[in-house]
N, C-alpha and C positions, 0 to 999 in steps of 0.2 A: 639947576633948571634952565639957566641961560645957555649953558653948554649944549644941552639937549635941543633947545630951540634952534641954536645956531647950526647944529648938525642937520636938523630937519630942513632948515632953510637952504643949506648948501645942497642937500639932496634934491629939493624941489627945483632949485635954480639949475642944477646939472641936468635934471630930467627935461626942464623946459628948453634948455639950450640944445639938448639932443633931439628933442621933438622938432624944434625950429630948423635945425640943420637937416633933419630927415625930410621935412616938407619942402624946403627950398632947394635942396640938392638930392632930390629923390633918385635921380639917375645914378649918382655915385653910390648911394645906399643900396639901390637895387643891384648894381653891378657887384658890390662887395658880397651881398647875400648870395647872388648867383654863383660867384667864384667859390665861396665857402662850400656850398652844396655840391658844386662840381668836384671839388677836392674830396669831399666826404662820400661821393657816390659809391665807390667800391665798398666802403664799410657799411653804408646803409643797405646796399645790395646783400652784403654778408648777413646783416640782421634779418632781412627777408628770408634768406636761405635758412637761417637758424629757426625762424618761426615755422617754416614748412617742414624741415627735417625733424625738428623736435617733436612733432606730433606722433609719427610712428615710433620714434626712438623712445619717448616716454612711455608709450603704450607697451612696447616690448619689455622695457625695464621693469615696469610695474606689474604686468600681467603674466609674464612667462616665469613660472616657478622653477623651470629647469635650471636656472643659474644659481639657485639656492642649495643645490645638492652638495656642493663642495666649495672650499675657499678659493680654489683655483678658478672655477667657473664664475664665482662672484667677482673675482678680480678682473677677469677678461670680459665681463658683461658689457661695460661701457664701450670699449672699442668694437666689439662684435655688433652690438645694437646700432652704433653710429655708422659702421661700414654698411650694414644691411639696409639701414634707412636711406643713406646716400645712394646706394645702388638702386633701391626701389624708386626713389624720386627720379633718378637719371633714366631708369628703364621706362617710366611713364612718359618722360619728355621725348626719349628716342622713339617710343611707339607712336606718339602723336605725330612726330615728323615723318616717320616711315609711312604712315597713312596719308598725311596731308600733302607731302611734297609730290608724290606721283599724281594724286588727284588734281592738285593745283597746276601741275605741268600740262596734264591733258586739257584742263579747262582753259589755260592760256592758249594752247594750240587751237582749240575751238574758237576762242575769242578772236584770234588773229584771222581766222577764216570768215568769221561772221561780221566783224566790225566794219570792214570796207563797205559791204552792202548796206548795213544799218546806217552808216554815216551818209551814204548816197541817198537813201530813202529820207533821212532826216533833212538833208540839204534840199532835196526836191520839195518836201512838205513846207519847209520854211520859205522857200522861194515862191511856192504857190500862194501861201498865206500873204507874203509880201506884196505880190501882184494884186491880190484881192483887196488888201487894205489900201494900196496905192490908188486903185480905181475908185474906192469909196471915199477916201480922205485925200484929196488931191494936194492940199497945202502942206502935208507932212511928207518929207523926203525920206523914203525907206530904202534900205539896201537892195541892190539888184541881185540876180542869181550869181553873177560873177563875183560880186562883193562877198556874198555869203561863202562861196567856195574858197575865196582868198582868205577869209577869216579862219576857216577850218584848216587850210593849208598852213597858215601861220601858227595856229595852236598845235598842230601835229609836229611841226618843226621845233617849236619851243619845248614840247614834251620830250622829243628825241634828243634834243640838245642837253636837257637836264639829265636824262638817263645816261648820256655819253660821258658824263664827268665821272669816270670810273675811279680816278685817283681819290676823290673825296669819299666815295663809297667804301673803298678799300681801307682808307685811314680810319674812317668811322667804325668799320667792322673790327679793325685791330684794336681800337680804343675800347670798344665794348667787350671784346674778348679778354683784354687785360683786366678790365674792371671785374669781370666774372671770376677770373682766376684769383685775384686778390680777395674778392669777397668770399670765395669758397674757402681759401686758406684761413681767413679771419673767422668764418663760420665754424670750421672744424675745431679751431682753438677754443672758441666760446662754448661749443657743445661738449667738448671733451673735459673742460675744466670749469663747468658752470657752478658747481658747488664751491670750489676754491675762490672763484671770482665773487660769488655772493658773500662768503665769509670775509674776504679781503675788503669788499666794499663797505660792509658793516663796521669793520675795524677802522678803516680810514675815516669814515664819516663820524664814528663815535670818538675818535681821537682828536681830530682837528676842528670839529664843530661843536657848538653848544648843544647840550642834551635835547632841548626842544627842536632846534634846527636839524639836528641829526635824525630825530624821529620823523620829522616832516620830509626830509630828503629820502629816507628809507621807505616811507609810505608812498612817496611819489614814484620811486623806482618799482615798488611792488605793483602799484596801480598800472604803471606803464607796461610792465611785462605781461600782466594779466589781460589788459585791453588789447595789446598787439597780438597776443596769442589767440585770444577769443575771436578777434577780427579775422585773422588769417585762417583759423579753423573754420569759422562760419563761411568765409569766402570759398574755401575749397569744397565744403559740403554743398553750398548753393550752386557752385559751378557744375558739380557732378549732376545734381538733380535737374538743373536747367538743360544741360546737354542731353540727358536721358529723355526728358520730356520733349525736347525739340526733335530728337531722332525718332521717337515713337510716333508723334503726330505727323511729321513729314513722311515717314515710311508708310503709315496707314493711308495717307492721301496720295501716295506714289509720286511724291515730289523728287526730282533727281537731286543727286548730291546730298542726300539726307545725312549720311554718315560724316561727310566732310564738313557740312554746315554745323552739325552737332559738335564736332571737334573745335571748330572756330568759336562756337558759343562757349565751350568750356574754357578756351584760352582767354577770350576777350571779357569773360565774366569777372576776371580779376581787375578790370579797369572800371572804377566806380563811375556810374552814370552814363559814360560814353561808350562802354563796351557793347551794349545791345545794338547801338547804331552802327558800329563798325562791322559786327558780324552780320547784321541785316543787309547793309549795302554790299558786303562781299558775297553774301548768299544770292542776292538779286543779280549781281554780275555773273556769277557762276551759272545760274539758271538761264539767264539771257543767252549765254553761249550755246544752249541747247534749243530752247523754245521760249521766245520772248512773250508768248501768250500766257505762259505760266507765272510770269513775274507778279502780276497783280494778285493772283491766288496765293502765291508764296508770301507776299507782304501781308496779306490779310491773316493768314495762319500764323505768321511770325509775330504780328501785333497781338493776336490772342494769346500766344505762348508767353510773350513778355508781360502781358497784363496779369496772367496767372502767376508767373514767376515773381514779378515785382510787387503784386498786391497780396498774394497768399503765401508763397514759399519764403521769399526773402525776409519779410517781417518776423515770421515764426522762427527762422534760423538765427537771425541777427538780434533777436529780442534781448538776449542776455549778453551779447557781444559788445555792442556800442549803444549808448543812449544819446543820440545826436539828431536834432531836427534836420529835415531834408534840405533846407536852405543852407545850413552850415556844411552839409555833405557836398553840395554844389560848389560852395565857395572854396572849401579845402581841396577838393579834387581839381578845380580850375587853377588855383594858385600852385598846388603841388605839381600839376602837369606842366605849367608854364616854367617852373624852376628846374624840374628834374625829369620830366617826361612821365612814363608809366610808373617808374619807381617812386617818383614824387607823389603821384596819386595814391599809391598804396600806403605811403608813409604818412602823408598829411591827414588823411581821414581819421585814423586812430589817434594821431597826435592832437588834432582839434577836439576829438571826443574826450581825451584826457583833460585838456584845458577846460572844456565845458563842464566836466564832472567836478573838477577842482573849484571852479567858480560857483557851481550850485552848492557844494559843500560849504564854501566860505560864506555865501549868502545865508544859508541855513544857520551856520554858527553865529554870525553877527546878529541875526534876528533873535536867536536864543539868548544871547548876552543882553540885548536891549530889553527883551521881555523880562529877564531876571532883574535887571537894574530898575525897571519900572515897578516891579513887584516890591523890591526892597524900598524904593522911594515912597511908595504908597503906605508901607508899614510904618 
């Protein structure tokens, strides 16, 4: 009994020391966590690829009876379905870029032609308001027209200077490219050998862990795979539906760039919480390049679309995917985005959903034990 108490005391002391170190040296702990996730980024990206590609692959393997006609077809079912699924996902990505890149190029050309005049009008308006305020409130020193123009010149030079750092952009692009390649190779291995990996995982956990611990670990793995798969499948369906709804409504009201904005909605819908803001701002900029008067109408329509998508479509699709309150979605998306960018957002939301589900199950189990103990004591 004393040994057990001493072990518990040691664990408590170690946890308190770890907590104290984390509080007083939060910068070190934060850097360690960020470095770990930076190293794991290609593999986490590979897991995301697995979750996306596994959807059409599993569908083909389970629904296509063609492969059951002979042993040879059954043997080549996995590589054929895996290859077709990868090509299908790649074709969708290429098609998106084939549509988006020319449209974005034309929009940028229009913006280049429109922005100087728009900035001049904005500067003149600000200068005019400055003069009016200066005449009404004499004791407040407001910037003159030359000051406002100088501020804008400095801002433009700052932006151009940032864009000019091509070395940083090229190195970042090369790093992302290598992460994608490593993640793709890792994903192909996982998809091709997923049954063997599952059997090996059960064998290892059953051999080296106690029976109860092994069952808990296996249950955690099962819940994790299901939650991540359901989340990714729900995100894909929700992205398609939101993009179609955006395209239909904008096309009906003859808003320019309806197809391109719908494509942007499809892509940014994978970013939890912040995706609609990104696509909305990008759409407003695109429409501004043609007709600034249409921007308020676009924003109004886009707000209505997002309300329908967020309040009606998304809850119905994600009802069975993740059971997570909105505040925890915000926290997980913010923390994940800060650590690993978009991949972190996609990874942390289902991760927190898993932890939330485990905590709820543990609370229910503890309440059940307390209720049973109380009933026994009353008897």
